[in-house]
C-alpha positions, 0 to 999 in steps of 0.5 A: 347363844343369840338369835342371829347365832342360831339363825346362822346355825341354821342356815349352815345346816340347811345349806349342808343338807341341800348340798348333799341332797343336790349330790346324791339326786345327781348320783342317783339320776345318773345310775340309780344309786350312789354306790358306783361313784369312788367319791361316794365311796370315799366320803361316805366311808373315809375315817374321821379323826380321834378328836373331830368330826366331819359334819358333811360326812355325817350328813352324807351317810344319813341322807344316803341311808334314807335313800329309797335304793338302800334296804337295811339287812335285818340280819347281820354279824354284829360288830363294835360300833356297827349300827347296821347293814344295807344293800342296795337295791339298785346294784346289790352293793352292800354296806356297813354303817357304823356310828361312834359316839366319840364324845358326848352326844357327838358322833362320826358316822361312816357308810363303809362299802363291804368287799370294796376298796379301802376308802381312805386309799381312794383320795389324798386326805381331804376333809369338808370345812364343817368340822367340829373338834376337841380343841388342840385336836383339829385335823391338821395337813389335810386339804379342806374344802368348803361346800361348794368345793365339796360338791364339785369334788363330789361330781368329779369336777375340777375344784 
């Protein structure tokens, strides 16, 4: 990998981090937490494919878990791929954090609301354009959003 490729990769990661931060900051400024936004419930908890991962979803889950409103629950019932449980100090919503290594050092991250709607039923199958996939396992037949469209989607704006 040459320096230009590395620079572009770093820029893409930084842009993704900034977009996720912008969305989470907006949610928290409006409600104190992201829990009441169905777009957040959907994108943080949706299933990823057997041969691919959604990098925007993974960043959203990582960044959300770091919010001041989320607190880790120390005593939770263990499940396969369940890495932790959280509750929101703002609204009391509880979440399970799943991390599945689907390929060597490649993870699918999910923050799944407990006692809430199935996130996969909230919206039609939609994914971000930052998908990492095994050749031949790319998701097909889904609506794909670039980073700008993703921010609009997450903030409930037309895209």
